[in-house]
C-alpha positions in Angstrom: 249.6 -140.6 -112.9 252.6 -142.3 -112.6 253.3 -143.7 -109.2 256.3 -141.9 -107.5 258.1 -143.1 -104.7 258.2 -140.4 -101.4 261.7 -138.8 -102.5 260.2 -138.1 -105.8 257.0 -137.1 -104.6 258.7 -134.4 -102.1 260.2 -132.6 -105.3 256.9 -132.0 -106.4 255.8 -130.4 -103.0 259.3 -128.4 -103.2 258.4 -127.7 -106.9 255.1 -125.7 -106.1 256.6 -124.2 -102.9 259.5 -122.5 -104.6 256.2 -121.4 -107.5 253.7 -120.6 -105.3 256.0 -118.3 -103.1 256.5 -115.7 -105.7 253.5 -116.7 -107.7 256.0 -118.1 -110.7 255.3 -119.7 -114.0 257.0 -122.6 -113.1 258.9 -124.6 -110.0 261.2 -127.3 -109.9 263.3 -129.2 -107.9 266.1 -131.3 -108.5 268.0 -134.0 -106.1 271.5 -134.7 -106.5 273.8 -138.0 -106.5 274.3 -137.3 -102.5 269.8 -136.7 -101.8 270.5 -133.3 -101.5 267.8 -131.3 -103.2 267.5 -128.0 -104.8 264.5 -126.1 -105.7 263.8 -122.9 -107.8 261.3 -120.7 -109.5 261.5 -119.1 -112.8 263.6 -116.1 -113.6 262.7 -113.2 -115.9 264.6 -110.1 -115.7 265.4 -107.9 -119.0 269.1 -109.0 -118.5 268.5 -112.9 -117.5 266.0 -114.9 -118.1 265.6 -118.5 -116.6 263.4 -121.6 -116.5 262.8 -122.8 -113.0 264.2 -126.6 -114.3 267.6 -124.8 -115.5 268.2 -122.3 -112.3 267.4 -126.0 -109.9 270.0 -127.8 -111.9 272.3 -124.8 -112.1 271.8 -124.7 -108.4 272.6 -128.1 -107.7 275.5 -128.4 -110.1 276.8 -125.0 -108.5 277.1 -126.7 -105.3 278.9 -129.9 -106.4 276.4 -132.2 -107.8 277.7 -134.6 -110.5 274.7 -136.4 -110.8 270.8 -135.8 -110.4 268.9 -138.7 -109.1 265.1 -136.9 -110.7 263.5 -134.1 -111.5 260.5 -132.4 -110.9 258.5 -129.3 -112.4 254.9 -127.7 -111.4 253.6 -126.0 -114.4 250.5 -124.7 -116.6 251.9 -126.2 -119.3 251.2 -128.9 -121.0 255.1 -130.1 -122.2 258.3 -129.5 -120.2 260.9 -126.8 -122.1 263.9 -128.0 -124.0 266.1 -126.0 -122.4 265.1 -127.1 -119.1 265.4 -130.7 -120.6 268.3 -130.3 -122.4 270.0 -129.0 -118.5 268.9 -131.9 -116.8 270.2 -134.4 -119.9 273.3 -132.5 -119.7 274.2 -133.6 -116.0 272.0 -137.0 -116.3 271.0 -138.6 -119.5 268.6 -140.9 -117.9 267.0 -138.9 -114.9 263.3 -139.3 -114.5 261.7 -135.5 -114.9 258.3 -135.7 -113.5 255.8 -132.7 -115.1 252.8 -131.6 -112.6 250.1 -129.1 -112.5 249.4 -126.0 -110.1 247.6 -128.7 -107.9 250.8 -131.1 -107.5 249.0 -133.8 -109.7 252.2 -135.5 -111.9 250.3 -135.7 -115.7 253.7 -137.1 -117.4 257.4 -137.9 -116.0 259.5 -138.0 -118.8 262.1 -140.7 -119.3 265.5 -140.8 -121.5 
């Protein structure tokens, strides 16, 4: 399990809370260049489907974020979805993305 800074551990906590709030498949959180955090849960509607990470990145960008320092995803999946990773990389090519299980234990960190 990777060692996380306090700020990155907070992202995992926020992602877990977003997932649990509505019983979503995934929860995600990102931190922008000013230290602001944004969290989201998976959205699956007939007209729109977004992963939690895509939505967290979109929330950050729509609030004026120009860079992401880090991201976290809480999921039962063993890998990160390609579109979520692409959303983070669109904003910050090297931001770490921490993957954690529903118990909030980080099992992987994806760099650039």
